[in-house]
N, CA, C and O atoms as a Tripos MOL2 file, in Angstrom:
@<TRIPOS>MOLECULE
protein
  272   271    68     0     0
PROTEIN
NO_CHARGES

@<TRIPOS>ATOM
      1 N          84.6990   40.6040 -212.9390 N.3       1 MET1
      2 CA         83.7760   39.4940 -212.7620 C.3       1 MET1
      3 C          84.2410   38.6400 -211.5860 C.2       1 MET1
      4 O          85.4130   38.2760 -211.4900 O.2       1 MET1
      5 N          83.3100   38.3310 -210.7030 N.am      2 GLU2
      6 CA         83.6450   37.5100 -209.5380 C.3       2 GLU2
      7 C          83.7280   36.0490 -209.9120 C.2       2 GLU2
      8 O          82.9370   35.5430 -210.7080 O.2       2 GLU2
      9 N          84.7030   35.3820 -209.3210 N.am      3 THR3
     10 CA         84.7760   33.9330 -209.5240 C.3       3 THR3
     11 C          84.1880   33.2490 -208.3100 C.2       3 THR3
     12 O          84.4180   33.6750 -207.1780 O.2       3 THR3
     13 N          83.4470   32.2130 -208.5340 N.am      4 GLN4
     14 CA         82.8300   31.4770 -207.4380 C.3       4 GLN4
     15 C          83.5840   30.1830 -207.2020 C.2       4 GLN4
     16 O          84.0660   29.5400 -208.1350 O.2       4 GLN4
     17 N          83.6720   29.8200 -205.9380 N.am      5 LYS5
     18 CA         84.2920   28.5430 -205.5900 C.3       5 LYS5
     19 C          83.3380   27.4250 -205.9900 C.2       5 LYS5
     20 O          82.1280   27.5370 -205.7890 O.2       5 LYS5
     21 N          83.8730   26.3550 -206.5510 N.am      6 PRO6
     22 CA         82.9870   25.2340 -206.8850 C.3       6 PRO6
     23 C          82.4190   24.6100 -205.6120 C.2       6 PRO6
     24 O          83.1260   24.4440 -204.6180 O.2       6 PRO6
     25 N          81.1540   24.2740 -205.6580 N.am      7 LYS7
     26 CA         80.5200   23.6350 -204.5070 C.3       7 LYS7
     27 C          80.8260   22.1500 -204.5220 C.2       7 LYS7
     28 O          80.8760   21.5170 -205.5770 O.2       7 LYS7
     29 N          81.0310   21.6060 -203.3260 N.am      8 ARG8
     30 CA         81.2730   20.1690 -203.2200 C.3       8 ARG8
     31 C          79.9620   19.4260 -203.3750 C.2       8 ARG8
     32 O          78.9690   19.7490 -202.7230 O.2       8 ARG8
     33 N          79.9670   18.4680 -204.2090 N.am      9 LYS9
     34 CA         78.7770   17.6410 -204.4060 C.3       9 LYS9
     35 C          79.1720   16.1850 -204.2400 C.2       9 LYS9
     36 O          80.3390   15.8270 -204.4010 O.2       9 LYS9
     37 N          78.2160   15.3660 -203.9240 N.am     10 GLY10
     38 CA         78.4890   13.9370 -203.8430 C.3      10 GLY10
     39 C          79.0720   13.5390 -202.5060 C.2      10 GLY10
     40 O          78.8540   14.1990 -201.4900 O.2      10 GLY10
     41 N          79.8080   12.4590 -202.5240 N.am     11 ARG11
     42 CA         80.3390   11.8830 -201.2950 C.3      11 ARG11
     43 C          81.8530   11.9900 -201.2690 C.2      11 ARG11
     44 O          82.5090   12.0910 -202.3060 O.2      11 ARG11
     45 N          82.3850   11.9670 -200.0680 N.am     12 ASP12
     46 CA         83.8300   11.9750 -199.8880 C.3      12 ASP12
     47 C          84.4120   10.7230 -200.5310 C.2      12 ASP12
     48 O          83.8780    9.6280 -200.3520 O.2      12 ASP12
     49 N          85.4850   10.8740 -201.2650 N.am     13 GLN13
     50 CA         86.0460    9.7400 -201.9900 C.3      13 GLN13
     51 C          86.6540    8.6910 -201.0710 C.2      13 GLN13
     52 O          86.6500    7.5070 -201.4080 O.2      13 GLN13
     53 N          87.1700    9.0930 -199.9310 N.am     14 LEU14
     54 CA         87.7930    8.1240 -199.0360 C.3      14 LEU14
     55 C          86.7880    7.3500 -198.1860 C.2      14 LEU14
     56 O          86.9760    6.1610 -197.9260 O.2      14 LEU14
     57 N          85.7330    8.0180 -197.7570 N.am     15 TYR15
     58 CA         84.8390    7.4130 -196.7720 C.3      15 TYR15
     59 C          83.4110    7.1880 -197.2560 C.2      15 TYR15
     60 O          82.6110    6.5890 -196.5380 O.2      15 TYR15
     61 N          83.0780    7.6480 -198.4420 N.am     16 GLY16
     62 CA         81.7450    7.4130 -198.9780 C.3      16 GLY16
     63 C          80.6550    8.2500 -198.3450 C.2      16 GLY16
     64 O          79.4740    7.9590 -198.5320 O.2      16 GLY16
     65 N          81.0190    9.2830 -197.6010 N.am     17 GLU17
     66 CA         80.0340   10.1840 -197.0130 C.3      17 GLU17
     67 C          80.6730   11.5560 -196.8390 C.2      17 GLU17
     68 O          81.8930   11.6770 -196.7290 O.2      17 GLU17
     69 N          79.8380   12.5790 -196.8170 N.am     18 LEU18
     70 CA         80.3470   13.9300 -196.6560 C.3      18 LEU18
     71 C          80.7460   14.1780 -195.2040 C.2      18 LEU18
     72 O          80.1190   13.6690 -194.2740 O.2      18 LEU18
     73 N          81.7890   14.9610 -195.0330 N.am     19 LYS19
     74 CA         82.1610   15.3920 -193.6890 C.3      19 LYS19
     75 C          81.2930   16.5800 -193.3190 C.2      19 LYS19
     76 O          80.9150   17.3670 -194.1870 O.2      19 LYS19
     77 N          80.9750   16.7170 -192.0400 N.am     20 LYS20
     78 CA         80.2140   17.8790 -191.6000 C.3      20 LYS20
     79 C          81.0710   18.6880 -190.6370 C.2      20 LYS20
     80 O          81.8380   18.1170 -189.8630 O.2      20 LYS20
     81 N          80.9510   19.9910 -190.6760 N.am     21 PRO21
     82 CA         81.7350   20.8270 -189.7720 C.3      21 PRO21
     83 C          81.3960   20.5030 -188.3130 C.2      21 PRO21
     84 O          80.2290   20.3710 -187.9460 O.2      21 PRO21
     85 N          82.4270   20.3810 -187.5060 N.am     22 THR22
     86 CA         82.2640   20.0790 -186.0890 C.3      22 THR22
     87 C          83.2290   20.9520 -185.3150 C.2      22 THR22
     88 O          84.3730   21.1340 -185.7330 O.2      22 THR22
     89 N          82.7910   21.4860 -184.2100 N.am     23 MET23
     90 CA         83.6530   22.3500 -183.4270 C.3      23 MET23
     91 C          84.1190   21.6120 -182.1730 C.2      23 MET23
     92 O          83.3250   20.9800 -181.4750 O.2      23 MET23
     93 N          85.4080   21.7050 -181.9050 N.am     24 ILE24
     94 CA         85.9510   21.1960 -180.6530 C.3      24 ILE24
     95 C          86.7210   22.3330 -180.0060 C.2      24 ILE24
     96 O          87.1980   23.2330 -180.6960 O.2      24 ILE24
     97 N          86.8420   22.3000 -178.7110 N.am     25 ALA25
     98 CA         87.5710   23.3440 -177.9850 C.3      25 ALA25
     99 C          88.8610   22.7530 -177.4310 C.2      25 ALA25
    100 O          88.8490   21.7260 -176.7520 O.2      25 ALA25
    101 N          89.9630   23.4120 -177.7300 N.am     26 LEU26
    102 CA         91.2780   22.9990 -177.2510 C.3      26 LEU26
    103 C          92.0170   24.2160 -176.7270 C.2      26 LEU26
    104 O          91.7680   25.3430 -177.1540 O.2      26 LEU26
    105 N          92.9200   23.9780 -175.8040 N.am     27 THR27
    106 CA         93.7950   25.0480 -175.3520 C.3      27 THR27
    107 C          94.7850   25.3530 -176.4790 C.2      27 THR27
    108 O          94.9640   24.5320 -177.3780 O.2      27 THR27
    109 N          95.4240   26.5120 -176.4430 N.am     28 PRO28
    110 CA         96.4420   26.7930 -177.4560 C.3      28 PRO28
    111 C          97.5430   25.7260 -177.4860 C.2      28 PRO28
    112 O          98.0460   25.3870 -178.5570 O.2      28 PRO28
    113 N          97.9120   25.2030 -176.3310 N.am     29 THR29
    114 CA         98.9160   24.1370 -176.2860 C.3      29 THR29
    115 C          98.3850   22.8760 -176.9480 C.2      29 THR29
    116 O          99.1160   22.2020 -177.6740 O.2      29 THR29
    117 N          97.1290   22.5510 -176.7050 N.am     30 GLY30
    118 CA         96.5100   21.3850 -177.3330 C.3      30 GLY30
    119 C          96.4930   21.4980 -178.8440 C.2      30 GLY30
    120 O          96.7400   20.5160 -179.5440 O.2      30 GLY30
    121 N          96.2060   22.6850 -179.3530 N.am     31 VAL31
    122 CA         96.1980   22.9100 -180.7980 C.3      31 VAL31
    123 C          97.6030   22.7270 -181.3650 C.2      31 VAL31
    124 O          97.7750   22.0910 -182.4050 O.2      31 VAL31
    125 N          98.6030   23.2780 -180.6900 N.am     32 GLU32
    126 CA         99.9930   23.1220 -181.1430 C.3      32 GLU32
    127 C         100.3900   21.6510 -181.2090 C.2      32 GLU32
    128 O         101.0000   21.2060 -182.1820 O.2      32 GLU32
    129 N         100.0390   20.9020 -180.1690 N.am     33 LYS33
    130 CA        100.4060   19.4880 -180.1210 C.3      33 LYS33
    131 C          99.6300   18.6830 -181.1700 C.2      33 LYS33
    132 O         100.1880   17.7780 -181.7910 O.2      33 LYS33
    133 N          98.3560   19.0080 -181.3690 N.am     34 LEU34
    134 CA         97.5620   18.3440 -182.4040 C.3      34 LEU34
    135 C          98.1610   18.6040 -183.7810 C.2      34 LEU34
    136 O          98.3050   17.6860 -184.5880 O.2      34 LEU34
    137 N          98.5070   19.8540 -184.0410 N.am     35 ASP35
    138 CA         99.1130   20.1960 -185.3320 C.3      35 ASP35
    139 C         100.4340   19.4700 -185.5400 C.2      35 ASP35
    140 O         100.7200   18.9990 -186.6410 O.2      35 ASP35
    141 N         101.2390   19.3790 -184.4880 N.am     36 ALA36
    142 CA        102.5340   18.6930 -184.6010 C.3      36 ALA36
    143 C         102.3350   17.2040 -184.8890 C.2      36 ALA36
    144 O         103.0260   16.6280 -185.7300 O.2      36 ALA36
    145 N         101.3920   16.5920 -184.1890 N.am     37 LEU37
    146 CA        101.1160   15.1710 -184.4310 C.3      37 LEU37
    147 C         100.5890   14.9500 -185.8410 C.2      37 LEU37
    148 O         101.0330   14.0340 -186.5320 O.2      37 LEU37
    149 N          99.6530   15.7750 -186.2710 N.am     38 ALA38
    150 CA         99.0960   15.6340 -187.6160 C.3      38 ALA38
    151 C         100.1980   15.8050 -188.6690 C.2      38 ALA38
    152 O         100.2190   15.0890 -189.6700 O.2      38 ALA38
    153 N         101.0970   16.7420 -188.4400 N.am     39 ALA39
    154 CA        102.1900   16.9860 -189.3880 C.3      39 ALA39
    155 C         103.1200   15.7810 -189.4850 C.2      39 ALA39
    156 O         103.6580   15.4990 -190.5560 O.2      39 ALA39
    157 N         103.3130   15.0690 -188.3770 N.am     40 GLU40
    158 CA        104.1570   13.8640 -188.4030 C.3      40 GLU40
    159 C         103.6280   12.8310 -189.3900 C.2      40 GLU40
    160 O         104.3970   12.0530 -189.9540 O.2      40 GLU40
    161 N         102.3160   12.8250 -189.5950 N.am     41 PHE41
    162 CA        101.6760   11.8780 -190.5110 C.3      41 PHE41
    163 C         101.3220   12.5290 -191.8450 C.2      41 PHE41
    164 O         100.6760   11.9070 -192.6890 O.2      41 PHE41
    165 N         101.7400   13.7760 -192.0380 N.am     42 SER42
    166 CA        101.4250   14.5530 -193.2520 C.3      42 SER42
    167 C          99.9190   14.6250 -193.4890 C.2      42 SER42
    168 O          99.4440   14.4540 -194.6130 O.2      42 SER42
    169 N          99.1730   14.8820 -192.4070 N.am     43 LEU43
    170 CA         97.7230   14.9750 -192.4820 C.3      43 LEU43
    171 C          97.2550   16.3290 -191.9510 C.2      43 LEU43
    172 O          97.9560   16.9840 -191.1800 O.2      43 LEU43
    173 N          96.0650   16.7330 -192.3750 N.am     44 SER44
    174 CA         95.4340   17.9150 -191.8000 C.3      44 SER44
    175 C          94.9140   17.5480 -190.4130 C.2      44 SER44
    176 O          94.8110   16.3680 -190.0760 O.2      44 SER44
    177 N          94.5890   18.5510 -189.6170 N.am     45 ARG45
    178 CA         93.9690   18.2930 -188.3020 C.3      45 ARG45
    179 C          92.7320   17.4190 -188.4670 C.2      45 ARG45
    180 O          92.5530   16.4220 -187.7670 O.2      45 ARG45
    181 N          91.8870   17.8190 -189.4090 N.am     46 SER46
    182 CA         90.6220   17.1260 -189.6220 C.3      46 SER46
    183 C          90.8290   15.6530 -189.9850 C.2      46 SER46
    184 O          90.1930   14.7660 -189.4180 O.2      46 SER46
    185 N          91.7190   15.4160 -190.9280 N.am     47 GLU47
    186 CA         91.9460   14.0380 -191.3640 C.3      47 GLU47
    187 C          92.6180   13.2230 -190.2740 C.2      47 GLU47
    188 O          92.3390   12.0320 -190.1370 O.2      47 GLU47
    189 N          93.4930   13.8380 -189.5000 N.am     48 PHE48
    190 CA         94.1590   13.1550 -188.3880 C.3      48 PHE48
    191 C          93.1230   12.6770 -187.3650 C.2      48 PHE48
    192 O          93.1500   11.5230 -186.9380 O.2      48 PHE48
    193 N          92.2160   13.5710 -186.9790 N.am     49 ILE49
    194 CA         91.1700   13.2150 -186.0120 C.3      49 ILE49
    195 C          90.2310   12.1610 -186.6070 C.2      49 ILE49
    196 O          89.8250   11.2310 -185.9100 O.2      49 ILE49
    197 N          89.8870   12.3000 -187.8780 N.am     50 GLU50
    198 CA         89.0230   11.3170 -188.5620 C.3      50 GLU50
    199 C          89.6240    9.9200 -188.4680 C.2      50 GLU50
    200 O          88.9360    8.9590 -188.1230 O.2      50 GLU50
    201 N          90.9040    9.8170 -188.7740 N.am     51 ARG51
    202 CA         91.5490    8.4960 -188.7680 C.3      51 ARG51
    203 C          91.6670    7.9210 -187.3650 C.2      51 ARG51
    204 O          91.5660    6.7060 -187.1960 O.2      51 ARG51
    205 N          91.8760    8.7500 -186.3620 N.am     52 ILE52
    206 CA         91.8880    8.2570 -184.9800 C.3      52 ILE52
    207 C          90.4950    7.7590 -184.6130 C.2      52 ILE52
    208 O          90.3510    6.6790 -184.0410 O.2      52 ILE52
    209 N          89.4750    8.5360 -184.9380 N.am     53 ALA53
    210 CA         88.0970    8.1610 -184.6080 C.3      53 ALA53
    211 C          87.6790    6.8590 -185.2830 C.2      53 ALA53
    212 O          86.9170    6.0810 -184.7110 O.2      53 ALA53
    213 N          88.1660    6.6210 -186.4820 N.am     54 ARG54
    214 CA         87.8380    5.3920 -187.2160 C.3      54 ARG54
    215 C          88.7770    4.2390 -186.8540 C.2      54 ARG54
    216 O          88.6930    3.1560 -187.4340 O.2      54 ARG54
    217 N          89.6590    4.4770 -185.9060 N.am     55 ARG55
    218 CA         90.6560    3.4780 -185.4760 C.3      55 ARG55
    219 C          91.5460    3.0180 -186.6290 C.2      55 ARG55
    220 O          91.9810    1.8680 -186.6860 O.2      55 ARG55
    221 N          91.8020    3.9530 -187.5460 N.am     56 MET56
    222 CA         92.7110    3.6850 -188.6470 C.3      56 MET56
    223 C          94.1220    4.1110 -188.2620 C.2      56 MET56
    224 O          95.0930    3.7750 -188.9410 O.2      56 MET56
    225 N          94.2220    4.8530 -187.1670 N.am     57 LEU57
    226 CA         95.4840    5.4040 -186.7130 C.3      57 LEU57
    227 C          95.4750    5.3790 -185.1950 C.2      57 LEU57
    228 O          94.4770    5.7260 -184.5630 O.2      57 LEU57
    229 N          96.5680    4.9760 -184.6290 N.am     58 SER58
    230 CA         96.6800    4.8880 -183.1820 C.3      58 SER58
    231 C          97.8240    5.7900 -182.7260 C.2      58 SER58
    232 O          98.8980    5.8010 -183.3260 O.2      58 SER58
    233 N          97.5820    6.5330 -181.6750 N.am     59 VAL59
    234 CA         98.6170    7.4050 -181.1210 C.3      59 VAL59
    235 C          99.0160    6.8250 -179.7710 C.2      59 VAL59
    236 O          98.2010    6.7400 -178.8520 O.2      59 VAL59
    237 N         100.2690    6.4300 -179.6640 N.am     60 GLN60
    238 CA        100.7790    5.8020 -178.4510 C.3      60 GLN60
    239 C         101.6160    6.8020 -177.6570 C.2      60 GLN60
    240 O         101.9080    7.9010 -178.1290 O.2      60 GLN60
    241 N         101.9910    6.4080 -176.4610 N.am     61 GLY61
    242 CA        102.9280    7.2080 -175.6830 C.3      61 GLY61
    243 C         102.2940    8.0860 -174.6310 C.2      61 GLY61
    244 O         102.9370    9.0240 -174.1590 O.2      61 GLY61
    245 N         101.0640    7.8250 -174.2450 N.am     62 ILE62
    246 CA        100.4460    8.6160 -173.1790 C.3      62 ILE62
    247 C         101.0500    8.1670 -171.8490 C.2      62 ILE62
    248 O         101.0140    6.9880 -171.4970 O.2      62 ILE62
    249 N         101.5990    9.1260 -171.1270 N.am     63 GLU63
    250 CA        102.1940    8.8180 -169.8260 C.3      63 GLU63
    251 C         101.1690    9.0820 -168.7310 C.2      63 GLU63
    252 O         100.4280   10.0630 -168.7890 O.2      63 GLU63
    253 N         101.1290    8.2170 -167.7490 N.am     64 GLN64
    254 CA        100.1930    8.3660 -166.6400 C.3      64 GLN64
    255 C         100.3500    9.7210 -165.9470 C.2      64 GLN64
    256 O          99.3640   10.2970 -165.4890 O.2      64 GLN64
    257 N         101.5670   10.2260 -165.8680 N.am     65 SER65
    258 CA        101.8040   11.4950 -165.1860 C.3      65 SER65
    259 C         101.1760   12.6630 -165.9280 C.2      65 SER65
    260 O         100.9900   13.7280 -165.3400 O.2      65 SER65
    261 N         100.8420   12.4920 -167.2170 N.am     66 GLN66
    262 CA        100.2330   13.5570 -167.9910 C.3      66 GLN66
    263 C          98.7190   13.5540 -167.8860 C.2      66 GLN66
    264 O          98.0710   14.5190 -168.2910 O.2      66 GLN66
    265 N          98.1460   12.4890 -167.3500 N.am     67 ILE67
    266 CA         96.6960   12.3860 -167.2240 C.3      67 ILE67
    267 C          96.3010   12.9550 -165.8720 C.2      67 ILE67
    268 O          96.8550   12.5790 -164.8390 O.2      67 ILE67
    269 N          95.3300   13.8710 -165.8920 N.am     68 LEU68
    270 CA         94.8790   14.4910 -164.6350 C.3      68 LEU68
    271 C          93.9680   13.5780 -163.8590 C.2      68 LEU68
    272 O          93.5010   13.9450 -162.7800 O.2      68 LEU68
@<TRIPOS>BOND
     1     1     2 1
     2     2     3 1
     3     3     4 2
     4     3     5 am
     5     5     6 1
     6     6     7 1
     7     7     8 2
     8     7     9 am
     9     9    10 1
    10    10    11 1
    11    11    12 2
    12    11    13 am
    13    13    14 1
    14    14    15 1
    15    15    16 2
    16    15    17 am
    17    17    18 1
    18    18    19 1
    19    19    20 2
    20    19    21 am
    21    21    22 1
    22    22    23 1
    23    23    24 2
    24    23    25 am
    25    25    26 1
    26    26    27 1
    27    27    28 2
    28    27    29 am
    29    29    30 1
    30    30    31 1
    31    31    32 2
    32    31    33 am
    33    33    34 1
    34    34    35 1
    35    35    36 2
    36    35    37 am
    37    37    38 1
    38    38    39 1
    39    39    40 2
    40    39    41 am
    41    41    42 1
    42    42    43 1
    43    43    44 2
    44    43    45 am
    45    45    46 1
    46    46    47 1
    47    47    48 2
    48    47    49 am
    49    49    50 1
    50    50    51 1
    51    51    52 2
    52    51    53 am
    53    53    54 1
    54    54    55 1
    55    55    56 2
    56    55    57 am
    57    57    58 1
    58    58    59 1
    59    59    60 2
    60    59    61 am
    61    61    62 1
    62    62    63 1
    63    63    64 2
    64    63    65 am
    65    65    66 1
    66    66    67 1
    67    67    68 2
    68    67    69 am
    69    69    70 1
    70    70    71 1
    71    71    72 2
    72    71    73 am
    73    73    74 1
    74    74    75 1
    75    75    76 2
    76    75    77 am
    77    77    78 1
    78    78    79 1
    79    79    80 2
    80    79    81 am
    81    81    82 1
    82    82    83 1
    83    83    84 2
    84    83    85 am
    85    85    86 1
    86    86    87 1
    87    87    88 2
    88    87    89 am
    89    89    90 1
    90    90    91 1
    91    91    92 2
    92    91    93 am
    93    93    94 1
    94    94    95 1
    95    95    96 2
    96    95    97 am
    97    97    98 1
    98    98    99 1
    99    99   100 2
   100    99   101 am
   101   101   102 1
   102   102   103 1
   103   103   104 2
   104   103   105 am
   105   105   106 1
   106   106   107 1
   107   107   108 2
   108   107   109 am
   109   109   110 1
   110   110   111 1
   111   111   112 2
   112   111   113 am
   113   113   114 1
   114   114   115 1
   115   115   116 2
   116   115   117 am
   117   117   118 1
   118   118   119 1
   119   119   120 2
   120   119   121 am
   121   121   122 1
   122   122   123 1
   123   123   124 2
   124   123   125 am
   125   125   126 1
   126   126   127 1
   127   127   128 2
   128   127   129 am
   129   129   130 1
   130   130   131 1
   131   131   132 2
   132   131   133 am
   133   133   134 1
   134   134   135 1
   135   135   136 2
   136   135   137 am
   137   137   138 1
   138   138   139 1
   139   139   140 2
   140   139   141 am
   141   141   142 1
   142   142   143 1
   143   143   144 2
   144   143   145 am
   145   145   146 1
   146   146   147 1
   147   147   148 2
   148   147   149 am
   149   149   150 1
   150   150   151 1
   151   151   152 2
   152   151   153 am
   153   153   154 1
   154   154   155 1
   155   155   156 2
   156   155   157 am
   157   157   158 1
   158   158   159 1
   159   159   160 2
   160   159   161 am
   161   161   162 1
   162   162   163 1
   163   163   164 2
   164   163   165 am
   165   165   166 1
   166   166   167 1
   167   167   168 2
   168   167   169 am
   169   169   170 1
   170   170   171 1
   171   171   172 2
   172   171   173 am
   173   173   174 1
   174   174   175 1
   175   175   176 2
   176   175   177 am
   177   177   178 1
   178   178   179 1
   179   179   180 2
   180   179   181 am
   181   181   182 1
   182   182   183 1
   183   183   184 2
   184   183   185 am
   185   185   186 1
   186   186   187 1
   187   187   188 2
   188   187   189 am
   189   189   190 1
   190   190   191 1
   191   191   192 2
   192   191   193 am
   193   193   194 1
   194   194   195 1
   195   195   196 2
   196   195   197 am
   197   197   198 1
   198   198   199 1
   199   199   200 2
   200   199   201 am
   201   201   202 1
   202   202   203 1
   203   203   204 2
   204   203   205 am
   205   205   206 1
   206   206   207 1
   207   207   208 2
   208   207   209 am
   209   209   210 1
   210   210   211 1
   211   211   212 2
   212   211   213 am
   213   213   214 1
   214   214   215 1
   215   215   216 2
   216   215   217 am
   217   217   218 1
   218   218   219 1
   219   219   220 2
   220   219   221 am
   221   221   222 1
   222   222   223 1
   223   223   224 2
   224   223   225 am
   225   225   226 1
   226   226   227 1
   227   227   228 2
   228   227   229 am
   229   229   230 1
   230   230   231 1
   231   231   232 2
   232   231   233 am
   233   233   234 1
   234   234   235 1
   235   235   236 2
   236   235   237 am
   237   237   238 1
   238   238   239 1
   239   239   240 2
   240   239   241 am
   241   241   242 1
   242   242   243 1
   243   243   244 2
   244   243   245 am
   245   245   246 1
   246   246   247 1
   247   247   248 2
   248   247   249 am
   249   249   250 1
   250   250   251 1
   251   251   252 2
   252   251   253 am
   253   253   254 1
   254   254   255 1
   255   255   256 2
   256   255   257 am
   257   257   258 1
   258   258   259 1
   259   259   260 2
   260   259   261 am
   261   261   262 1
   262   262   263 1
   263   263   264 2
   264   263   265 am
   265   265   266 1
   266   266   267 1
   267   267   268 2
   268   267   269 am
   269   269   270 1
   270   270   271 1
   271   271   272 2
@<TRIPOS>SUBSTRUCTURE
     1 MET1         2 RESIDUE 1 A MET
     2 GLU2         6 RESIDUE 1 A GLU
     3 THR3        10 RESIDUE 1 A THR
     4 GLN4        14 RESIDUE 1 A GLN
     5 LYS5        18 RESIDUE 1 A LYS
     6 PRO6        22 RESIDUE 1 A PRO
     7 LYS7        26 RESIDUE 1 A LYS
     8 ARG8        30 RESIDUE 1 A ARG
     9 LYS9        34 RESIDUE 1 A LYS
    10 GLY10       38 RESIDUE 1 A GLY
    11 ARG11       42 RESIDUE 1 A ARG
    12 ASP12       46 RESIDUE 1 A ASP
    13 GLN13       50 RESIDUE 1 A GLN
    14 LEU14       54 RESIDUE 1 A LEU
    15 TYR15       58 RESIDUE 1 A TYR
    16 GLY16       62 RESIDUE 1 A GLY
    17 GLU17       66 RESIDUE 1 A GLU
    18 LEU18       70 RESIDUE 1 A LEU
    19 LYS19       74 RESIDUE 1 A LYS
    20 LYS20       78 RESIDUE 1 A LYS
    21 PRO21       82 RESIDUE 1 A PRO
    22 THR22       86 RESIDUE 1 A THR
    23 MET23       90 RESIDUE 1 A MET
    24 ILE24       94 RESIDUE 1 A ILE
    25 ALA25       98 RESIDUE 1 A ALA
    26 LEU26      102 RESIDUE 1 A LEU
    27 THR27      106 RESIDUE 1 A THR
    28 PRO28      110 RESIDUE 1 A PRO
    29 THR29      114 RESIDUE 1 A THR
    30 GLY30      118 RESIDUE 1 A GLY
    31 VAL31      122 RESIDUE 1 A VAL
    32 GLU32      126 RESIDUE 1 A GLU
    33 LYS33      130 RESIDUE 1 A LYS
    34 LEU34      134 RESIDUE 1 A LEU
    35 ASP35      138 RESIDUE 1 A ASP
    36 ALA36      142 RESIDUE 1 A ALA
    37 LEU37      146 RESIDUE 1 A LEU
    38 ALA38      150 RESIDUE 1 A ALA
    39 ALA39      154 RESIDUE 1 A ALA
    40 GLU40      158 RESIDUE 1 A GLU
    41 PHE41      162 RESIDUE 1 A PHE
    42 SER42      166 RESIDUE 1 A SER
    43 LEU43      170 RESIDUE 1 A LEU
    44 SER44      174 RESIDUE 1 A SER
    45 ARG45      178 RESIDUE 1 A ARG
    46 SER46      182 RESIDUE 1 A SER
    47 GLU47      186 RESIDUE 1 A GLU
    48 PHE48      190 RESIDUE 1 A PHE
    49 ILE49      194 RESIDUE 1 A ILE
    50 GLU50      198 RESIDUE 1 A GLU
    51 ARG51      202 RESIDUE 1 A ARG
    52 ILE52      206 RESIDUE 1 A ILE
    53 ALA53      210 RESIDUE 1 A ALA
    54 ARG54      214 RESIDUE 1 A ARG
    55 ARG55      218 RESIDUE 1 A ARG
    56 MET56      222 RESIDUE 1 A MET
    57 LEU57      226 RESIDUE 1 A LEU
    58 SER58      230 RESIDUE 1 A SER
    59 VAL59      234 RESIDUE 1 A VAL
    60 GLN60      238 RESIDUE 1 A GLN
    61 GLY61      242 RESIDUE 1 A GLY
    62 ILE62      246 RESIDUE 1 A ILE
    63 GLU63      250 RESIDUE 1 A GLU
    64 GLN64      254 RESIDUE 1 A GLN
    65 SER65      258 RESIDUE 1 A SER
    66 GLN66      262 RESIDUE 1 A GLN
    67 ILE67      266 RESIDUE 1 A ILE
    68 LEU68      270 RESIDUE 1 A LEU
């Protein structure tokens, strides 16, 4: 007998709305650095980006020499 995954219903408990899948394109190096930063905060990639977008989390240390 096959088991089915439970479907998510309702709203996200933290934000009061459902998250929707979104695609972003990053270089392999960008993905590695994103994962490392998210891990520093014990967050998933998705939650890390969510908190930055909501200005709940700030990432400092951007050097001018790294900006093209």
